[in-house]
C-alpha positions in Angstrom: -6.6 -10.3 -10.1 -5.5 -6.9 -8.7 -6.6 -4.8 -11.7 -9.3 -2.9 -9.7 -6.9 -2.3 -6.8 -4.2 -1.0 -9.2 -6.7 1.2 -10.8 -7.8 2.7 -7.5 -4.1 3.2 -6.6 -3.7 5.1 -9.9 -6.7 7.4 -9.0 -5.4 8.0 -5.5 -2.0 9.0 -7.1 -3.7 11.5 -9.4 -5.5 12.9 -6.3 -2.1 13.3 -4.6 -3.0 10.8 -1.9 0.0 8.4 -2.3 3.4 8.4 -0.7 5.7 5.9 -2.5 9.1 4.5 -1.9 10.6 3.2 1.3 11.5 6.6 2.9 8.2 8.3 2.1 6.1 5.3 3.1 8.0 5.0 6.4 7.6 8.7 7.1 3.9 8.6 6.4 3.5 5.7 8.9 5.5 7.4 11.6 3.6 10.7 11.2 0.2 9.0 11.4 -0.7 10.0 7.8 -0.9 6.5 6.4 -4.3 4.9 6.4 -3.1 1.9 4.4 0.4 0.5 3.4 0.8 -1.5 0.2 3.8 -3.7 -0.3 4.6 -5.6 -3.5 4.4 -9.4 -3.2 7.9 -9.6 -4.7 9.5 -7.2 -2.2 12.4 -8.5 -0.2 11.8 -10.4 3.0 13.5 -7.6 4.9 11.2 -5.0 3.4 8.1 -7.0 4.2 9.3 -7.6 7.8 10.2 -3.9 8.3 6.8 -2.6 7.1 4.9 -5.4 8.8 6.5 -4.5 12.2 6.1 -0.8 11.6 2.4 -1.1 10.6 1.7 -3.4 13.6 3.3 -0.9 16.0 1.5 2.1 14.5 -1.8 0.1 13.9 -1.9 0.7 10.2 -3.4 -2.0 7.9 -1.0 -3.5 5.4 -1.6 -5.3 2.0 0.7 -7.4 -0.1 -0.3 -6.8 -3.7 1.0 -7.5 -7.2 4.6 -6.9 -8.3 7.0 -4.0 -8.0 6.6 -3.3 -11.7 2.8 -3.2 -11.6 2.7 -1.0 -8.5 5.1 1.4 -10.1 3.1 1.4 -13.3 -0.1 2.1 -11.5 1.3 5.4 -10.2 3.2 6.3 -13.3 6.6 5.7 -11.9 9.4 3.1 -12.0 9.3 0.0 -9.8 7.8 0.5 -6.3 7.9 -2.1 -3.5 6.1 0.1 -1.0 3.6 2.9 -0.8 1.1 4.5 1.7 -2.4 5.7 1.0 -2.9 9.1 2.7 -6.7 9.2 2.3 -9.1 7.1 4.5 -11.7 6.8 1.8 -9.3 5.3 -0.8 -7.8 3.1 1.9 -11.2 1.7 2.9 -12.2 1.1 -0.7 -9.0 -0.8 -1.5 -9.3 -2.9 1.7 -12.9 -3.7 0.9 -11.9 -4.8 -2.6 -9.0 -6.9 -1.3 -11.4 -8.7 1.1 -13.8 -9.4 -1.7 -11.1 -11.2 -3.8 -9.6 -12.9 -0.7 -6.2 -11.2 -0.9 -3.4 -11.0 1.6 -4.6 -8.5 4.2 -2.9 -8.2 7.6 -3.7 -5.7 10.3 -6.9 -3.9 11.3 -9.8 -3.0 9.1 
């Protein structure tokens, strides 16, 4: 279901437009560098709540996609429960794709 989104995440990673891991994702949000935050569907309730609150406060769209393993694999790393897209074009393309498949999108477009 998320293959196209995971593929786009991989391309964004190769372009150097991904911040991954809790610390880097949080830093990108607070520094207004995040155009989209992606959280794995199997992340802890605490992680989901923390990033939902942060993204709401900083007005950053947030998606809940796939598993930690698949997100990590998409960027060539170990498990990742959170990441931020640092490029508006990639973010818009992923949001558009998520809307087309009726995925879990919270926040602004």
